[in-house]
SERO-4910 file (N, C-alpha, C, O; in steps of 0.05 Angstrom, whole numbers):
BEGIN
 pado doro    nc1    nc2    nc3   cac1   cac2   cac3    cc1    cc2    cc3    oc1    oc2    oc3
  Unk    A  -1674    981   -990  -1647    983   -978  -1644    961   -957  -1660    958   -939
  Unk    A  -1622    946   -960  -1618    924   -942  -1610    935   -914  -1595    954   -911
  Unk    A  -1621    921   -895  -1614    929   -867  -1591    912   -858  -1592    887   -858
  Unk    A  -1571    925   -849  -1547    911   -839  -1548    910   -809  -1548    930   -795
  Unk    A  -1549    885   -798  -1550    882   -769  -1523    888   -756  -1501    882   -767
  Unk    A  -1525    901   -733  -1500    906   -718  -1488    880   -710  -1501    862   -700
  Unk    A  -1462    878   -714  -1448    854   -707  -1430    860   -683  -1414    879   -683
  Unk    A  -1433    844   -662  -1416    848   -639  -1388    837   -644  -1385    814   -651
  Unk    A  -1369    854   -642  -1342    845   -647  -1334    823   -629  -1341    823   -605
  Unk    A  -1318    804   -639  -1309    781   -623  -1286    791   -605  -1266    802   -614
  Unk    A  -1290    786   -579  -1270    794   -559  -1257    768   -548  -1271    751   -538
  Unk    A  -1231    767   -551  -1217    743   -541  -1211    747   -511  -1198    766   -503
  Unk    A  -1222    728   -495  -1218    730   -466  -1190    720   -459  -1180    700   -470
  Unk    A  -1177    735   -442  -1150    728   -434  -1152    719   -405  -1161    734   -387
  Unk    A  -1143    695   -400  -1142    685   -372  -1116    695   -360  -1094    686   -366
  Unk    A  -1119    714   -341  -1095    726   -329  -1080    707   -310  -1058    712   -302
  Unk    A  -1093    684   -304  -1079    664   -288  -1066    643   -305  -1056    622   -295
  Unk    A  -1065    647   -331  -1055    627   -349  -1025    623   -344  -1010    642   -341
  Unk    A  -1017    598   -344   -988    591   -341   -975    598   -368   -984    590   -389
  Unk    A   -952    611   -367   -940    619   -392   -912    607   -396   -903    605   -419
  Unk    A   -899    597   -375   -873    586   -378   -874    556   -383   -895    543   -379
  Unk    A   -852    545   -392   -850    516   -394   -854    504   -366   -846    516   -346
  Unk    A   -867    481   -365   -874    470   -339   -853    451   -328   -858    435   -310
  Unk    A   -828    452   -339   -806    437   -327   -794    454   -304   -802    477   -301
  Unk    A   -776    443   -289   -765    456   -265   -753    483   -272   -758    503   -259
  Unk    A   -736    483   -293   -722    508   -301   -742    529   -309   -739    553   -302
  Unk    A   -763    521   -324   -783    540   -332   -799    552   -308   -806    576   -308
  Unk    A   -804    535   -289   -819    544   -265   -802    563   -248   -812    582   -237
  Unk    A   -776    557   -247   -758    575   -232   -757    602   -245   -757    623   -232
  Unk    A   -757    602   -272   -757    627   -287   -782    643   -281   -782    667   -277
  Unk    A   -805    628   -281   -831    642   -276   -833    651   -247   -846    671   -242
  Unk    A   -820    637   -229   -820    645   -201   -807    672   -197   -812    686   -177
  Unk    A   -790    680   -215   -777    706   -214   -789    727   -232   -777    747   -238
  Unk    A   -813    721   -242   -827    740   -259   -835    765   -244   -837    765   -219
  Unk    A   -839    787   -259   -848    811   -247   -878    810   -241   -889    827   -226
  Unk    A   -891    790   -252   -920    787   -249   -927    768   -226   -920    745   -228
  Unk    A   -940    778   -205   -946    761   -182   -964    737   -189   -962    716   -177
  Unk    A   -982    740   -209   -999    718   -217   -982    695   -228   -987    672   -222
  Unk    A   -962    702   -245   -945    682   -256   -928    669   -234   -924    645   -234
  Unk    A   -919    685   -215   -904    673   -192   -921    654   -176   -912    633   -168
  Unk    A   -946    661   -172   -964    644   -157   -969    617   -171   -969    596   -158
  Unk    A   -973    618   -197   -976    593   -212   -951    577   -211   -952    552   -208
  Unk    A   -928    590   -212   -903    575   -210   -900    560   -183   -892    537   -182
  Unk    A   -908    574   -162   -907    562   -135   -925    537   -135   -917    516   -125
  Unk    A   -949    540   -145   -968    517   -145   -957    493   -159   -960    471   -150
  Unk    A   -944    497   -181   -933    475   -196   -907    464   -184   -901    440   -186
  Unk    A   -891    482   -172   -867    473   -159   -873    456   -134   -856    439   -126
  Unk    A   -897    459   -123   -905    443   -100   -904    413   -107   -900    396    -89
  Unk    A   -907    407   -132   -907    378   -140   -879    367   -144   -875    344   -150
  Unk    A   -858    384   -140   -831    376   -145   -815    377   -119   -809    399   -109
  Unk    A   -807    354   -108   -793    353    -82   -767    369    -82   -759    379    -61
  Unk    A   -754    373   -105   -729    387   -106   -733    418   -104   -713    433   -105
  Unk    A   -758    426   -102   -763    455   -103   -760    469    -77   -761    494    -76
  Unk    A   -757    455    -55   -757    468    -28   -737    490    -26   -745    512    -17
  Unk    A   -713    486    -34   -692    506    -31   -698    531    -48   -693    553    -39
  Unk    A   -710    527    -71   -717    549    -89   -739    565    -76   -739    590    -77
  Unk    A   -759    552    -65   -781    566    -52   -772    581    -27   -782    603    -22
  Unk    A   -755    569    -12   -744    582     12   -730    608      4   -733    629     17
  Unk    A   -713    606    -17   -698    629    -26   -717    652    -35   -712    675    -29
  Unk    A   -739    644    -49   -758    665    -58   -773    677    -35   -779    701    -35
  Unk    A   -779    661    -15   -794    671      8   -781    694     22   -794    711     33
  Unk    A   -754    694     22   -739    714     37   -744    742     27   -740    762     41
  Unk    A   -752    745      1   -756    772     -9   -782    776    -24   -786    796    -37
  Unk    A   -800    756    -23   -826    758    -36   -843    780    -22   -846    778      2
  Unk    A   -853    799    -38   -867    821    -26   -897    821    -32   -912    838    -23
  Unk    A   -907    801    -46   -935    799    -52   -948    779    -32   -939    756    -30
  Unk    A   -968    788    -18   -980    771      3   -991    745     -7   -987    724      6
  Unk    A  -1004    745    -30  -1016    720    -40   -994    700    -49   -997    676    -45
  Unk    A   -973    710    -61   -951    693    -69   -937    682    -44   -930    658    -43
  Unk    A   -933    699    -24   -919    690      0   -936    668     14   -925    648     24
  Unk    A   -962    672     15   -980    652     27   -977    625     12   -977    604     24
  Unk    A   -976    627    -15   -973    603    -31   -947    589    -26   -946    564    -24
  Unk    A   -925    604    -22   -899    592    -16   -900    578     11   -890    556     14
  Unk    A   -911    592     31   -913    580     58   -928    554     57   -920    534     69
  Unk    A   -951    554     43   -967    529     41   -952    507     26   -954    484     32
  Unk    A   -937    516      5   -922    496    -11   -900    483      7   -896    459      5
  Unk    A   -887    499     23   -866    488     40   -878    469     61   -866    448     67
  Unk    A   -901    476     71   -914    458     90   -922    432     77   -919    410     89
  Unk    A   -931    434     52   -939    410     37   -914    392     31   -915    368     33
  Unk    A   -892    405     23   -868    390     17   -857    377     43   -851    353     43
  Unk    A   -855    392     64   -849    382     90   -823    368     94   -819    354    114
  Unk    A   -804    371     76   -777    359     80   -760    376     98   -769    397    107
  Unk    A   -736    367    103   -718    382    122   -713    410    113   -712    429    129
  Unk    A   -709    414     87   -703    440     76   -727    458     79   -725    482     87
  Unk    A   -751    448     74   -775    464     76   -780    472    105   -786    495    110
  Unk    A   -778    453    123   -783    459    152   -762    479    162   -768    498    177
  Unk    A   -737    475    154   -716    494    163   -721    522    152   -716    542    165
  Unk    A   -732    523    127   -739    549    116   -761    563    132   -760    587    136
  Unk    A   -781    548    140   -802    559    156   -792    568    183   -800    589    193
  Unk    A   -775    552    195   -764    559    221   -747    584    219   -747    601    238
  Unk    A   -733    588    197   -716    612    194   -733    637    195   -723    659    201
  Unk    A   -759    635    187   -777    658    188   -782    668    216   -789    691    220
  Unk    A   -777    650    236   -781    658    263   -761    680    272   -766    693    292
  Unk    A   -740    682    257   -719    702    264   -722    727    246   -705    745    248
  Unk    A   -743    728    230   -746    750    212   -755    775    227   -768    774    248
  Unk    A   -747    799    217   -756    824    228   -784    830    220   -797    848    230
  Unk    A   -795    815    200   -822    819    190   -841    804    208   -843    779    207
  Unk    A   -856    818    225   -874    806    244   -896    789    230   -903    768    239
  Unk    A   -906    799    207   -927    785    192   -916    758    183   -930    738    185
  Unk    A   -891    758    172   -880    733    162   -875    714    185   -880    690    183
  Unk    A   -866    724    208   -863    706    232   -889    693    239   -890    669    243
  Unk    A   -910    709    241   -936    698    249   -947    678    229   -959    658    236
  Unk    A   -943    684    203   -952    665    182   -937    639    184   -949    618    181
  Unk    A   -911    640    189   -895    616    191   -904    599    216   -905    575    214
  Unk    A   -909    613    238   -919    599    262   -944    584    256   -947    561    264
  Unk    A   -963    597    242   -989    584    236   -985    559    218   -998    539    222
  Unk    A   -966    561    199   -961    538    182   -947    516    197   -954    492    194
  Unk    A   -928    522    214   -914    502    230   -933    488    249   -929    464    256
  Unk    A   -953    502    259   -973    489    277   -986    465    264   -995    447    277
  Unk    A   -988    466    237  -1003    445    223   -984    424    212   -992    408    195
  Unk    A   -959    424    221   -939    405    210   -926    389    233   -902    391    237
  Unk    A   -941    373    248   -930    360    272   -907    341    266   -888    339    281
  Unk    A   -909    327    243   -888    307    237   -862    322    230   -840    312    237
  Unk    A   -864    344    217   -840    359    209   -828    374    233   -803    377    234
  Unk    A   -845    383    251   -835    399    274   -824    382    296   -806    390    310
  Unk    A   -835    358    300   -826    341    323   -796    338    325   -786    341    347
  Unk    A   -781    333    304   -752    329    307   -737    354    315   -714    352    325
  Unk    A   -749    378    312   -734    402    317   -745    418    340   -733    439    348
  Unk    A   -768    410    352   -780    426    372   -763    430    397   -763    451    409
  Unk    A   -748    409    404   -730    412    427   -709    432    422   -702    448    440
  Unk    A   -698    433    398   -678    453    391   -690    481    393   -677    500    403
  Unk    A   -715    484    384   -728    511    385   -733    519    413   -730    542    420
  Unk    A   -742    500    430   -748    506    458   -723    512    474   -725    522    497
  Unk    A   -700    505    463   -674    511    477   -657    531    462   -633    533    467
  Unk    A   -669    545    443   -655    565    428   -644    587    446   -655    593    467
  Unk    A   -621    598    438   -609    620    454   -626    645    454   -624    661    473
  Unk    A   -643    649    434   -661    672    433   -687    666    447   -702    648    439
  Unk    A   -693    681    468   -718    677    483   -743    681    466   -763    668    470
  Unk    A   -741    699    446   -764    704    428   -770    679    412   -793    672    408
  Unk    A   -749    666    402   -753    641    387   -765    620    405   -782    604    396
  Unk    A   -757    619    430   -769    599    448   -798    605    453   -815    586    455
  Unk    A   -805    630    455   -834    637    457   -849    629    432   -871    618    434
  Unk    A   -838    634    409   -851    626    384   -855    596    383   -875    586    374
  Unk    A   -835    581    393   -837    552    394   -860    543    411   -875    525    404
  Unk    A   -864    556    434   -887    550    451   -913    556    436   -932    541    438
  Unk    A   -913    579    422   -937    586    406   -944    564    386   -967    559    380
  Unk    A   -923    552    374   -927    531    355   -941    507    368   -958    494    357
  Unk    A   -933    502    393   -944    479    408   -974    483    413   -988    463    418
  Unk    A   -983    507    412  -1011    513    419  -1031    497    403  -1051    487    413
  Unk    A  -1025    493    377  -1044    478    360  -1031    453    348  -1042    440    331
  Unk    A  -1006    447    357   -992    424    346  -1006    398    356  -1007    393    381
  Unk    A  -1016    382    338  -1029    358    346  -1009    336    351  -1003    320    333
  Unk    A   -998    335    375   -978    316    382   -981    308    411   -987    324    428
  Unk    A   -977    282    416   -981    272    443   -961    282    464   -966    281    488
  Unk    A   -939    293    455   -918    301    474   -920    331    482   -902    341    495
  Unk    A   -941    345    473   -942    374    479   -941    380    508   -926    398    516
  Unk    A   -955    365    525   -954    371    554   -926    368    565   -917    385    581
  Unk    A   -912    347    557   -885    343    568   -866    364    559   -849    373    574
  Unk    A   -869    373    534   -852    395    524   -856    420    541   -837    434    548
  Unk    A   -881    425    547   -888    449    564   -878    446    592   -868    466    604
  Unk    A   -880    423    603   -869    418    630   -839    423    630   -828    435    649
  Unk    A   -825    413    610   -796    418    608   -790    447    608   -770    456    620
  Unk    A   -806    463    594   -802    492    593   -804    505    620   -786    519    629
  Unk    A   -826    499    634   -830    513    660   -811    502    681   -808    515    702
  Unk    A   -800    479    677   -780    469    696   -753    481    692   -738    484    712
  Unk    A   -746    488    668   -718    494    662   -713    522    650   -691    533    654
  Unk    A   -732    533    636   -726    558    622   -722    581    642   -738    585    660
  Unk    A   -700    597    639   -694    618    659   -710    644    654   -710    661    671
  Unk    A   -723    646    631   -736    671    624   -765    670    632   -780    653    624
  Unk    A   -773    690    648   -800    690    658   -821    692    636   -843    680    639
  Unk    A   -816    707    615   -836    710    594   -840    683    579   -862    677    570
  Unk    A   -819    668    575   -821    642    562   -838    624    580   -856    610    570
  Unk    A   -832    623    605   -847    607    624   -876    615    625   -894    598    627
  Unk    A   -881    641    625   -909    651    626   -924    642    602   -948    635    604
  Unk    A   -912    643    578   -925    634    554   -932    604    555   -954    596    548
  Unk    A   -912    588    565   -917    560    568   -938    554    589   -955    536    586
  Unk    A   -938    570    610   -958    567    631   -986    572    621  -1005    557    628
  Unk    A   -990    592    605  -1016    598    594  -1027    574    578  -1051    568    580
  Unk    A  -1010    561    563  -1019    538    547  -1023    514    565  -1041    499    561
  Unk    A  -1005    511    584  -1007    487    602  -1032    489    619  -1043    468    626
  Unk    A  -1042    513    624  -1067    515    639  -1090    504    623  -1111    498    635
  Unk    A  -1087    502    597  -1109    491    580  -1106    461    575  -1126    447    573
  Unk    A  -1081    452    572  -1077    424    564  -1065    407    586  -1063    383    583
  Unk    A  -1057    419    609  -1044    404    630  -1062    384    644  -1086    388    645
  Unk    A  -1049    363    654  -1063    343    670  -1049    341    697  -1032    358    704
  Unk    A  -1057    321    713  -1044    318    739  -1014    314    737   -999    319    756
  Unk    A  -1005    305    714   -977    301    710   -961    328    712   -937    328    717
  Unk    A   -975    350    707   -962    376    707   -960    389    735   -945    408    739
  Unk    A   -974    378    754   -977    391    780   -950    396    794   -946    419    803
  Unk    A   -932    377    797   -907    383    810   -891    406    797   -880    423    811
  Unk    A   -890    406    771   -876    427    757   -889    454    760   -875    475    763
  Unk    A   -915    455    761   -930    480    765   -924    491    793   -919    515    796
  Unk    A   -924    474    813   -919    483    840   -890    493    843   -885    513    857
  Unk    A   -872    480    830   -844    489    831   -840    515    816   -823    532    825
  Unk    A   -854    519    795   -852    544    780   -861    567    797   -849    589    796
  Unk    A   -882    564    813   -891    585    830   -870    593    851   -867    616    858
  Unk    A   -855    573    860   -833    578    879   -810    592    865   -798    611    876
  Unk    A   -804    583    841   -781    594    827   -784    623    820   -765    638    820
  Unk    A   -809    631    813   -815    659    807   -834    671    828   -854    683    821
  Unk    A   -827    668    853   -844    676    874   -849    706    874   -869    716    884
  Unk    A   -830    722    862   -833    751    861   -850    761    838   -853    785    834
  Unk    A   -860    742    821   -876    749    798   -905    743    803   -913    720    801
  Unk    A   -921    763    809   -950    758    816   -965    744    794   -982    727    799
  Unk    A   -959    751    769   -974    738    747   -969    708    747   -988    692    742
  Unk    A   -945    699    751   -938    671    752   -954    657    774   -967    636    769
  Unk    A   -954    669    798   -968    656    820   -998    654    814  -1010    634    820
  Unk    A  -1010    676    804  -1038    676    797  -1045    655    776  -1065    640    779
  Unk    A  -1029    653    755  -1034    635    733  -1030    606    742  -1045    588    733
  Unk    A  -1010    601    759  -1006    574    769  -1030    565    785  -1040    542    782
  Unk    A  -1040    583    802  -1064    576    819  -1088    569    801  -1103    550    806
  Unk    A  -1092    584    780  -1114    579    761  -1110    552    747  -1129    536    745
  Unk    A  -1085    547    739  -1080    521    725  -1085    497    744  -1096    477    736
  Unk    A  -1075    500    769  -1079    478    788  -1109    474    794  -1118    451    796
  Unk    A  -1124    496    796  -1153    493    801  -1167    479    778  -1184    462    782
  Unk    A  -1159    487    753  -1172    474    730  -1165    445    729  -1183    428    724
  Unk    A  -1140    438    735  -1133    409    734  -1147    394    756  -1157    372    751
  Unk    A  -1149    406    780  -1163    392    802  -1192    389    796  -1203    367    801
  Unk    A  -1205    409    785  -1233    407    778  -1238    386    756  -1258    372    756
  Unk    A  -1219    385    737  -1222    366    715  -1217    338    723  -1226    319    709
  Unk    A  -1204    333    745  -1197    306    754  -1220    293    769  -1219    269    774
  Unk    A  -1240    309    776  -1263    299    792  -1284    287    773  -1304    277    782
***
């Protein structure tokens, strides 16, 4: 009697990250609205190569509920870096979604060229929260004008919380150039103990660093 060997059935592997739509712009937009987050993530990755995609990605960002897709969109907008992309990231600063706000801040920190033309507008926004977020962006923004932007804030901003946020950062990056503004800030908010304490620390750090 012949012995029949067991044969392992052939199993076709399916790559769940496989791109399924046409790779032209219209096909990618269709895939970006797929119910499958993996397909949406692939669409974002490929749309990053298309400069005209910024407005489409900004629109999707406003209601994207998958964290990995949202992260991909934010990174894509930072990579594209045009006016539409930067404006879309800035609009996230007004979102009620705290996570989205924080994610947008982190992305904007890494986009000095895109942020530079709009930072003054953000620092003078009517909403004090947006002004605070703008200072937070300056924290890691690799730009030579960061100290001067912070000086402008503590010299002019009427809101103590905005000034306090700027002061915390200025205590790390400030030089002798900041000293007059720091001393004036202490006078302007003389009734705020935290401001006085923080100014003294900043002045001490600058003085010690200058020796």
